[in-house]
Backbone as a printed PyTorch tensor [residue, N CA C, xyz], in Angstrom:
tensor([[[117.3660, 109.7280,  97.6590],
         [117.2500, 110.4230,  98.9310],
         [117.4020, 109.4020, 100.0550]],

        [[118.0950, 109.7890, 101.0880],
         [118.1880, 108.8910, 102.2290],
         [118.1260, 109.7000, 103.5140]],

        [[117.7880, 109.0120, 104.5790],
         [117.6270, 109.6560, 105.8760],
         [117.8890, 108.6260, 106.9750]],

        [[118.5440, 109.0530, 108.0390],
         [118.7490, 108.1940, 109.2040],
         [117.7890, 108.6410, 110.2990]],

        [[117.0670, 107.6680, 110.8580],
         [116.0170, 107.9590, 111.8390],
         [116.1870, 107.0380, 113.0370]],

        [[115.9570, 107.5650, 114.2370],
         [115.9650, 106.7470, 115.4570],
         [114.5580, 106.2140, 115.6970]],

        [[114.4620, 104.9030, 115.9320],
         [113.1690, 104.2490, 116.1740],
         [112.7250, 104.5310, 117.5990]],

        [[111.5350, 105.1370, 117.7570],
         [111.0300, 105.5410, 119.0600],
         [110.0560, 104.5310, 119.6980]],

        [[109.1270, 103.9140, 118.9410],
         [108.1590, 103.0150, 119.5940],
         [108.8460, 101.9450, 120.4380]],

        [[108.2750, 101.6890, 121.6250],
         [108.8750, 100.7180, 122.5480],
         [109.0350,  99.3370, 121.9370]],

        [[108.1120,  98.9620, 121.0460],
         [108.1660,  97.6370, 120.4240],
         [109.1970,  97.5700, 119.3050]],

        [[109.8310,  98.7040, 118.9950],
         [110.7540,  98.7260, 117.8610],
         [109.9600,  98.5510, 116.5780]],

        [[110.5490,  97.8730, 115.6050],
         [109.8250,  97.6290, 114.3520],
         [109.2030,  96.2370, 114.3750]],

        [[108.3010,  96.0290, 115.3090],
         [107.5660,  94.7760, 115.4420],
         [106.1020,  95.1080, 115.6730]],

        [[105.2460,  94.1570, 115.4290],
         [103.8190,  94.2730, 115.7010],
         [103.1970,  95.5240, 115.0780]],

        [[102.4880,  96.2860, 115.8940],
         [101.7360,  97.4380, 115.3880],
         [102.6180,  98.5000, 114.7200]],

        [[103.7470,  98.9090, 115.3150],
         [104.5810,  99.9160, 114.6340],
         [105.0660,  99.4400, 113.2590]],

        [[105.4090,  98.1740, 113.1370],
         [105.8650,  97.6550, 111.8410],
         [104.7300,  97.6590, 110.8330]],

        [[103.5340,  97.2880, 111.2680],
         [102.3780,  97.2840, 110.3670],
         [102.0810,  98.6940, 109.8680]],

        [[102.1450,  99.6730, 110.7530],
         [101.9150, 101.0670, 110.3660],
         [102.9950, 101.5310, 109.4080]],

        [[104.2310, 101.1640, 109.6790],
         [105.3620, 101.5430, 108.8370],
         [105.1920, 100.9860, 107.4160]],

        [[104.8940,  99.6940, 107.3200],
         [104.7360,  99.0310, 106.0200],
         [103.5520,  99.6180, 105.2570]],

        [[102.4380,  99.8420, 105.9550],
         [101.2490, 100.4290, 105.3350],
         [101.5680, 101.8240, 104.7770]],

        [[102.2890, 102.6150, 105.5470],
         [102.6670, 103.9630, 105.1210],
         [103.5990, 103.9080, 103.9100]],

        [[104.5690, 103.0170, 103.9280],
         [105.5160, 102.8910, 102.8120],
         [104.7950, 102.5460, 101.5150]],

        [[103.7250, 101.7800, 101.6250],
         [102.9860, 101.3350, 100.4410],
         [102.1070, 102.4240,  99.8350]],

        [[101.8840, 103.5100, 100.5530],
         [100.9800, 104.5600, 100.1020],
         [101.6180, 105.5340,  99.1080]],

        [[102.9160, 105.4560,  98.9140],
         [103.6190, 106.4500,  98.1020],
         [104.1580, 105.8600,  96.8100]],

        [[104.2650, 106.7210,  95.7910],
         [104.8380, 106.3330,  94.5170],
         [106.3590, 106.4580,  94.6360]],

        [[106.9180, 105.5450,  95.4200],
         [108.3600, 105.5410,  95.6660],
         [108.7740, 104.1370,  96.0930]],

        [[109.9890, 103.7900,  95.7390],
         [110.5670, 102.5350,  96.2110],
         [111.3950, 102.8800,  97.4380]],

        [[111.0450, 102.2660,  98.5790],
         [111.7190, 102.5910,  99.8320],
         [112.3580, 101.3380, 100.4080]],

        [[113.6120, 101.4810, 100.8480],
         [114.2660, 100.3880, 101.5620],
         [114.6550, 100.8730, 102.9460]],

        [[114.8140,  99.9150, 103.8420],
         [115.2100, 100.2190, 105.2210],
         [116.3030,  99.2460, 105.6320]],

        [[117.2500,  99.7550, 106.4030],
         [118.3230,  98.9150, 106.9330],
         [118.8250,  99.5280, 108.2290]],

        [[119.4490,  98.7140, 109.0960],
         [120.0680,  99.2950, 110.2810],
         [121.1300, 100.3070, 109.8530]],

        [[121.2140, 101.4200, 110.5420],
         [122.1520, 102.4800, 110.1750],
         [123.6070, 102.0430, 110.3160]],

        [[123.8620, 101.0120, 111.1220],
         [125.2360, 100.5550, 111.3240],
         [125.7530,  99.7300, 110.1390]],

        [[124.8670,  99.4260, 109.1820],
         [125.2830,  98.7050, 107.9900],
         [125.4720,  97.2180, 108.1750]],

        [[124.9980,  96.6670, 109.2850],
         [125.1790,  95.2370, 109.5590],
         [124.2660,  94.3370, 108.7380]],

        [[123.2160,  94.8880, 108.1290],
         [122.2900,  94.0760, 107.3380],
         [122.0220,  94.7730, 106.0090]],

        [[121.6860,  93.9810, 105.0120],
         [121.3510,  94.5400, 103.7050],
         [120.0080,  95.2560, 103.7690]],

        [[119.8210,  96.2990, 102.9670],
         [118.5270,  96.9910, 102.9280],
         [117.4220,  96.0430, 102.4690]],

        [[116.2290,  96.2130, 103.0390],
         [115.0770,  95.3990, 102.6530],
         [113.9390,  96.3170, 102.2030]],

        [[112.9950,  95.7480, 101.4920],
         [111.8310,  96.4650, 100.9850],
         [110.9660,  96.9400, 102.1600]],

        [[110.7570,  98.2550, 102.2520],
         [109.9890,  98.8210, 103.3610],
         [108.5050,  98.4970, 103.2860]],

        [[108.0400,  97.9780, 102.1490],
         [106.6240,  97.6290, 102.0340],
         [106.3790,  96.1440, 102.3060]],

        [[107.3870,  95.4320, 102.7950],
         [107.2590,  94.0080, 103.1180],
         [107.3000,  93.8030, 104.6310]],

        [[106.1650,  93.4000, 105.1950],
         [106.0670,  93.1890, 106.6510],
         [107.1060,  92.1650, 107.1210]],

        [[107.2420,  91.0710, 106.4030],
         [108.1830,  90.0190, 106.7960],
         [109.6170,  90.5340, 106.7870]],

        [[109.9680,  91.2900, 105.7460],
         [111.3280,  91.8180, 105.6380],
         [111.6120,  92.8330, 106.7440]],

        [[110.6550,  93.7240, 106.9960],
         [110.8500,  94.7760, 108.0040],
         [110.9810,  94.1780, 109.3990]],

        [[110.0810,  93.2680, 109.7630],
         [110.1660,  92.6720, 111.0970],
         [111.3940,  91.7740, 111.2160]],

        [[111.8350,  91.2130, 110.0960],
         [113.0180,  90.3480, 110.0910],
         [114.3050,  91.0770, 110.4270]],

        [[114.3010,  92.4030, 110.2960],
         [115.4980,  93.1770, 110.6490],
         [115.7470,  93.1660, 112.1560]],

        [[114.6940,  92.9820, 112.9500],
         [114.8550,  92.9420, 114.4030],
         [115.2610,  94.2700, 115.0160]],

        [[114.8070,  95.3720, 114.4380],
         [115.1720,  96.6940, 114.9390],
         [114.4460,  96.9840, 116.2480]],

        [[115.2110,  97.4260, 117.2350],
         [114.6550,  97.7040, 118.5620],
         [114.5160,  99.2110, 118.7820]],

        [[113.7280,  99.5610, 119.7760],
         [113.5580, 100.9700, 120.1420],
         [114.9140, 101.5720, 120.4980]],

        [[115.1550, 102.7940, 120.0130],
         [116.4050, 103.4820, 120.2840],
         [117.4800, 103.2490, 119.2430]],

        [[117.2570, 102.2850, 118.3420],
         [118.2380, 102.0190, 117.2960],
         [117.9790, 102.9330, 116.0960]],

        [[119.0360, 103.2000, 115.3440],
         [118.9250, 104.0320, 114.1490],
         [118.7580, 103.1460, 112.9180]],

        [[117.9120, 103.6120, 111.9980],
         [117.7460, 102.9330, 110.7240],
         [118.0240, 103.9230, 109.6000]],

        [[118.3960, 103.3930, 108.4530],
         [118.6210, 104.2220, 107.2620],
         [117.5090, 103.9260, 106.2690]],

        [[116.8010, 104.9700, 105.8810],
         [115.7440, 104.8640, 104.8830],
         [116.2670, 105.4320, 103.5690]],

        [[116.0310, 104.7250, 102.4790],
         [116.4070, 105.2060, 101.1590],
         [115.1650, 105.1450, 100.2780]],

        [[114.8440, 106.2580,  99.6190],
         [113.6530, 106.3160,  98.7710],
         [114.0110, 106.8520,  97.3940]],

        [[113.3990, 106.2500,  96.3810],
         [113.5460, 106.7040,  94.9970],
         [112.1650, 106.7310,  94.3760]],

        [[111.8930, 107.7700,  93.5870],
         [110.6060, 107.8760,  92.9090],
         [109.9940, 109.2420,  93.1070]],

        [[108.8350, 109.4480,  92.4740],
         [108.1670, 110.7520,  92.4930],
         [107.8500, 111.2430,  93.9020]],

        [[107.4670, 110.3330,  94.7910],
         [107.0630, 110.7160,  96.1490],
         [108.1490, 110.4450,  97.1870]],

        [[109.3990, 110.3560,  96.7670],
         [110.4780, 109.9520,  97.6750],
         [110.5430, 110.8110,  98.9310]],

        [[110.5420, 112.1280,  98.7730],
         [110.6630, 112.9950,  99.9430],
         [109.4430, 112.8820, 100.8550]],

        [[108.2530, 112.8430, 100.2640],
         [107.0320, 112.7120, 101.0650],
         [107.0120, 111.3750, 101.8020]],

        [[107.4740, 110.3210, 101.1390],
         [107.5280, 109.0040, 101.7790],
         [108.4840, 109.0300, 102.9640]],

        [[109.6630, 109.6260, 102.7890],
         [110.6230, 109.7100, 103.8970],
         [110.0550, 110.5200, 105.0570]],

        [[109.3830, 111.6230, 104.7500],
         [108.7730, 112.4450, 105.8100],
         [107.7570, 111.6360, 106.6000]],

        [[106.8810, 110.9190, 105.8890],
         [105.8250, 110.1430, 106.5470],
         [106.4010, 108.9880, 107.3570]],

        [[107.3990, 108.3130, 106.8070],
         [108.0010, 107.1760, 107.5150],
         [108.7990, 107.6400, 108.7260]],

        [[109.4620, 108.7820, 108.6070],
         [110.1610, 109.3260, 109.7660],
         [109.1610, 109.6440, 110.8780]],

        [[108.0060, 110.1750, 110.5000],
         [106.9640, 110.4770, 111.4790],
         [106.4970, 109.2110, 112.1980]],

        [[106.2980, 108.1210, 111.4370],
         [105.8830, 106.8450, 112.0370],
         [106.9370, 106.3590, 113.0300]],

        [[108.1990, 106.4110, 112.6410],
         [109.2740, 105.8920, 113.4870],
         [109.5760, 106.7880, 114.6810]],

        [[109.2100, 108.0700, 114.5900],
         [109.5250, 109.0270, 115.6560],
         [108.3860, 109.2180, 116.6510]],

        [[107.2790, 108.5430, 116.4260],
         [106.1010, 108.7020, 117.2850],
         [106.0040, 107.5270, 118.2540]],

        [[105.9640, 107.8090, 119.5750],
         [105.8110, 106.7260, 120.5390],
         [104.4930, 105.9840, 120.2950]],

        [[104.5190, 104.6770, 120.5030],
         [103.3160, 103.8650, 120.3270],
         [102.2870, 104.2210, 121.3930]],

        [[101.0500, 104.4020, 120.9610],
         [ 99.9920, 104.7320, 121.9280],
         [ 99.2530, 103.4680, 122.3240]],

        [[ 98.6490, 103.5310, 123.4940],
         [ 97.8440, 102.3930, 123.9260],
         [ 98.5420, 101.6640, 124.9790]]])
């Protein structure tokens, strides 16, 4: 299963939004990867903080999520929610 999502938090996939994203990815029985939707970088493990922040994804950019496993659809739904929610505070 795969899905393309636009990153909404102002910080992009850095700091708090990245931590929430990685924490959420780790909660599901699924292997999830993330990459820029333009295909400029190889997919990385969505449960790795270093890998996710290393992508340098900014607010407004699209990412491609790919999930495999029993909870693949639920993981994609939850991760899309994280990426589509503006950062509070």
